[in-house]
C-alpha positions as CSV (number, residue, x, y, z in Angstrom):
1,M,199.8,-84.3,-102.0
2,T,201.7,-81.5,-103.6
3,D,204.8,-80.0,-101.9
4,T,205.8,-76.8,-103.6
5,D,207.5,-74.8,-100.9
6,T,210.7,-72.8,-101.5
7,P,212.2,-71.0,-98.5
8,P,213.5,-67.4,-98.6
9,G,217.0,-67.0,-99.9
10,T,217.0,-70.1,-102.1
11,S,216.7,-70.5,-105.9
12,P,216.7,-73.5,-108.2
13,D,219.7,-74.1,-110.4
14,A,218.7,-73.3,-113.9
15,A,220.8,-75.9,-115.7
16,P,220.0,-79.5,-114.6
17,R,221.8,-82.4,-116.1
18,R,219.9,-85.2,-117.8
19,L,219.8,-89.0,-117.4
20,T,218.4,-90.9,-120.4
21,R,216.2,-93.8,-119.5
22,P,216.2,-97.1,-121.5
23,D,213.0,-95.9,-123.2
24,G,214.7,-92.7,-124.3
25,A,212.9,-90.3,-121.9
26,T,215.2,-88.1,-119.8
27,I,215.2,-87.3,-116.1
28,A,216.4,-83.9,-115.0
29,Y,218.7,-84.0,-112.0
30,H,221.4,-82.2,-109.9
31,T,224.2,-83.9,-108.0
32,V,226.7,-83.0,-105.4
33,S,229.9,-85.0,-105.2
34,G,231.0,-86.1,-101.8
35,K,231.4,-89.0,-99.3
36,G,228.9,-91.8,-98.7
37,P,226.5,-93.0,-97.8
38,G,224.9,-90.7,-100.4
39,V,221.6,-89.0,-100.0
40,I,218.8,-89.0,-102.6
41,F,215.8,-86.6,-102.2
42,V,212.5,-87.8,-103.8
43,H,209.8,-85.1,-104.2
44,G,206.1,-85.5,-103.8
45,F,203.0,-85.7,-106.1
46,M,202.9,-82.8,-108.5
47,S,206.0,-81.2,-106.9
48,D,209.5,-81.1,-108.2
49,M,213.2,-80.9,-107.2
50,T,213.1,-77.2,-106.6
51,G,211.1,-77.3,-103.4
52,G,212.4,-76.0,-100.1
53,K,213.4,-79.3,-98.6
54,A,215.3,-80.4,-101.7
55,L,217.3,-77.2,-101.8
56,F,217.9,-77.2,-98.1
57,L,219.3,-80.7,-98.3
58,E,221.5,-79.8,-101.3
59,H,223.0,-76.9,-99.3
60,W,223.5,-79.2,-96.3
61,A,225.2,-81.7,-98.5
62,R,227.6,-79.1,-99.9
63,R,228.5,-77.9,-96.4
64,N,229.1,-81.4,-95.2
65,G,230.9,-82.9,-98.2
66,R,228.1,-85.4,-98.7
67,A,227.1,-87.0,-102.0
68,F,223.6,-85.9,-102.9
69,V,221.0,-86.2,-105.8
70,R,217.7,-84.5,-106.4
71,F,215.7,-85.1,-109.5
72,D,212.4,-84.6,-111.2
73,Q,210.2,-87.6,-111.8
74,R,208.8,-88.0,-115.3
75,G,206.0,-85.5,-115.9
76,H,207.2,-83.3,-113.1
77,G,209.4,-80.2,-113.2
78,V,211.6,-80.2,-116.3
79,S,211.8,-83.9,-116.9
80,D,210.3,-85.5,-120.0
81,G,206.8,-86.7,-120.2
82,R,203.2,-85.7,-119.3
83,F,202.1,-85.8,-115.7
84,E,198.9,-87.5,-116.9
85,D,200.9,-90.5,-118.2
86,G,202.6,-91.1,-114.9
87,T,201.9,-94.0,-112.5
88,I,203.4,-95.1,-109.2
89,S,205.3,-97.9,-111.0
90,A,206.8,-95.5,-113.5
91,W,207.9,-93.0,-110.9
92,A,209.3,-95.7,-108.7
93,D,211.3,-96.9,-111.7
94,D,212.7,-93.4,-112.2
95,L,214.1,-93.6,-108.7
96,V,215.6,-97.0,-109.4
97,Q,217.2,-95.6,-112.5
98,V,218.7,-92.8,-110.4
99,I,220.1,-95.2,-107.9
100,D,221.5,-97.5,-110.6
101,H,223.1,-94.8,-112.8
102,L,223.7,-91.7,-110.7
103,T,225.0,-93.1,-107.4
104,E,227.6,-95.4,-106.1
105,G,227.6,-97.4,-102.9
106,P,225.0,-97.3,-100.1
107,Q,222.3,-94.6,-100.3
108,V,219.9,-93.0,-97.8
109,I,216.7,-92.0,-99.5
110,V,214.7,-89.0,-98.2
111,G,211.1,-89.3,-99.5
112,S,208.5,-86.5,-99.1
113,S,204.8,-87.4,-99.3
114,M,204.5,-89.6,-102.4
115,G,208.3,-89.8,-102.4
116,G,207.9,-91.7,-99.2
117,W,206.0,-94.4,-101.0
118,L,208.5,-94.5,-103.9
119,M,211.5,-94.8,-101.4
120,L,209.8,-97.9,-99.9
121,L,209.4,-99.5,-103.4
122,A,213.0,-98.6,-104.3
123,A,214.2,-100.2,-101.1
124,L,212.4,-103.4,-102.0
125,A,213.8,-103.3,-105.5
126,R,217.4,-102.5,-104.5
127,P,217.9,-103.7,-100.9
128,E,221.6,-104.1,-101.4
129,R,221.9,-100.4,-102.3
130,V,219.5,-98.7,-99.9
131,A,221.1,-98.3,-96.5
132,G,218.4,-96.2,-94.8
133,L,215.2,-94.4,-95.4
134,L,213.8,-91.1,-94.0
135,G,210.1,-90.4,-94.8
136,L,208.6,-86.9,-94.5
137,A,204.8,-87.2,-94.3
138,A,205.3,-90.5,-96.2
139,A,202.2,-91.4,-98.2
140,P,202.3,-95.1,-99.1
141,D,199.0,-96.3,-100.7
142,F,197.7,-92.8,-101.1
143,T,196.0,-93.5,-104.5
144,E,193.8,-96.1,-102.8
145,D,193.4,-94.8,-99.3
146,L,193.4,-91.0,-99.8
147,M,192.0,-90.7,-103.4
148,W,189.9,-93.7,-104.5
149,S,188.3,-94.2,-101.1
150,E,187.4,-90.5,-101.0
151,F,185.8,-90.4,-104.5
152,D,182.0,-90.3,-104.5
153,A,180.0,-92.4,-107.0
154,A,179.9,-89.6,-109.6
155,A,183.7,-89.2,-109.5
156,R,184.2,-93.0,-109.8
157,A,181.8,-93.0,-112.7
158,R,183.7,-90.2,-114.5
159,L,186.9,-92.0,-113.9
160,A,185.6,-95.2,-115.5
161,R,184.0,-93.4,-118.4
162,D,186.6,-90.8,-119.2
163,G,189.8,-92.3,-117.7
164,V,190.4,-89.1,-115.7
165,V,188.8,-87.0,-113.0
166,H,190.0,-83.5,-112.0
167,V,190.3,-82.7,-108.3
168,P,190.9,-79.4,-106.6
169,S,194.4,-78.5,-105.6
170,D,195.3,-77.3,-102.1
171,Y,198.1,-75.1,-103.6
172,G,196.5,-73.3,-106.5
173,D,193.4,-72.6,-108.6
174,T,194.0,-75.3,-111.3
175,P,192.6,-78.7,-110.5
176,Y,194.9,-81.6,-111.2
177,P,194.1,-84.8,-113.2
178,I,193.8,-88.2,-111.5
179,T,193.8,-90.9,-114.1
180,R,192.3,-94.4,-114.0
181,A,195.8,-95.7,-114.9
182,L,197.2,-94.0,-111.8
183,I,194.6,-95.5,-109.5
184,E,194.7,-99.0,-111.1
185,D,198.5,-99.1,-111.1
186,G,198.7,-97.8,-107.5
187,R,196.4,-100.6,-106.4
188,T,199.1,-103.1,-107.5
189,R,201.8,-101.4,-105.5
190,T,200.1,-101.0,-102.2
191,L,202.2,-101.9,-99.1
192,L,200.2,-101.3,-95.9
193,G,198.1,-104.4,-96.2
194,G,200.8,-106.7,-94.9
195,P,204.3,-106.9,-93.6
196,I,206.8,-104.8,-95.5
197,P,210.1,-106.8,-95.9
198,I,212.4,-103.8,-95.5
199,H,215.2,-104.3,-92.9
200,C,217.3,-101.2,-93.1
201,P,217.0,-98.3,-90.5
202,V,213.9,-96.1,-91.2
203,R,213.1,-92.7,-89.7
204,L,209.6,-91.1,-90.2
205,I,208.7,-87.5,-89.5
206,Q,204.9,-86.7,-89.5
207,G,202.9,-83.6,-88.7
208,M,199.8,-84.2,-86.7
209,Q,198.1,-81.2,-88.4
210,D,198.7,-82.7,-91.8
211,E,195.5,-82.3,-93.8
212,S,196.8,-84.4,-96.8
213,V,198.3,-87.4,-95.1
214,P,196.8,-88.4,-91.7
215,W,199.3,-89.2,-89.0
216,S,197.8,-92.6,-88.6
217,T,199.4,-93.5,-91.9
218,A,202.8,-93.1,-90.3
219,Q,201.8,-95.3,-87.4
220,R,200.5,-98.0,-89.8
221,L,203.8,-97.8,-91.7
222,L,205.8,-98.2,-88.5
223,D,203.8,-101.3,-87.6
224,R,204.1,-102.9,-91.0
225,L,207.9,-102.5,-91.5
226,E,209.8,-105.6,-90.6
227,S,212.9,-103.5,-89.7
228,S,213.6,-103.5,-86.0
229,D,215.2,-100.0,-86.3
230,V,212.3,-97.7,-87.0
231,E,211.7,-94.4,-85.3
232,L,208.6,-92.2,-85.7
233,T,208.7,-88.5,-84.8
234,L,205.2,-87.0,-84.5
235,V,205.1,-83.2,-84.7
236,K,202.0,-81.9,-82.9
237,A,201.8,-78.6,-84.8
238,G,203.3,-79.9,-88.0
239,D,201.6,-79.6,-91.3
240,H,202.1,-81.6,-94.6
241,R,205.0,-79.5,-95.9
242,L,207.2,-79.6,-92.8
243,S,209.3,-76.9,-94.4
244,E,209.5,-74.1,-91.7
245,L,212.9,-73.4,-90.4
246,H,212.4,-75.5,-87.3
247,D,211.1,-78.3,-89.5
248,L,214.3,-78.1,-91.6
249,A,216.4,-78.1,-88.5
250,R,214.6,-81.3,-87.3
251,L,215.2,-82.9,-90.7
252,E,218.9,-82.1,-90.5
253,R,219.1,-83.6,-87.0
254,V,217.3,-86.8,-87.9
255,L,219.2,-87.3,-91.2
256,T,222.6,-86.6,-89.5
257,G,221.7,-89.1,-86.8
258,L,220.7,-91.7,-89.3
259,L,223.9,-91.2,-91.3
260,G,226.0,-91.3,-88.2
261,A,224.5,-94.7,-87.3
262,L,225.4,-96.1,-90.7
263,E,229.0,-94.9,-90.8
């Protein structure tokens, strides 16, 4: 689920601004001023706002005079909090806080991996503000379908006993913690079990060689969305990151087309 790519020639800004949540925790973010609809990038699980797609979109926004926000969810990057304390509900609320306090007018949310789940939850919470969605290897329900369902009996027993189980990372030597709270909360926020009452335009891009999120998830999401304006792009050789130069060019084309349809 992680998404930690950074393309050559890019570097993260060293001085993010901070949004203080109602509970006092702060969310680190960067913004670009410009025209609307604005664009918000939502990173994936155990990733942050310095990944290649986030920086690419910021550069694109600057070139095109487009309002843009990228941010670190709590427990990720340089935002407050411990990753182990995070849940889908908490991270979705971070996105809602960003919409409410850092943006004006209609927004298009670009969600990568877990960010694709969070963008759907935000669209349900703020339908009047979310004008469009673009999912990159969107992973709704991943805590249930791609974690819990894959745990063997021993892992499930450890989770029940200790409240946490450590699983290998695809992107490093350090295993990452999956908490009982994450699994149990995720179970309350699943979407693919029935119709999803989102009616704005939605674009989905999914690699068919994705070893983290099966491309069938994108097909299920397309089928469940109530919107009549949903397009799915399957990339036969695409992986989970979708961050090669040709992937970024495709992202730009799809996002530009979506914004053009909204303006």
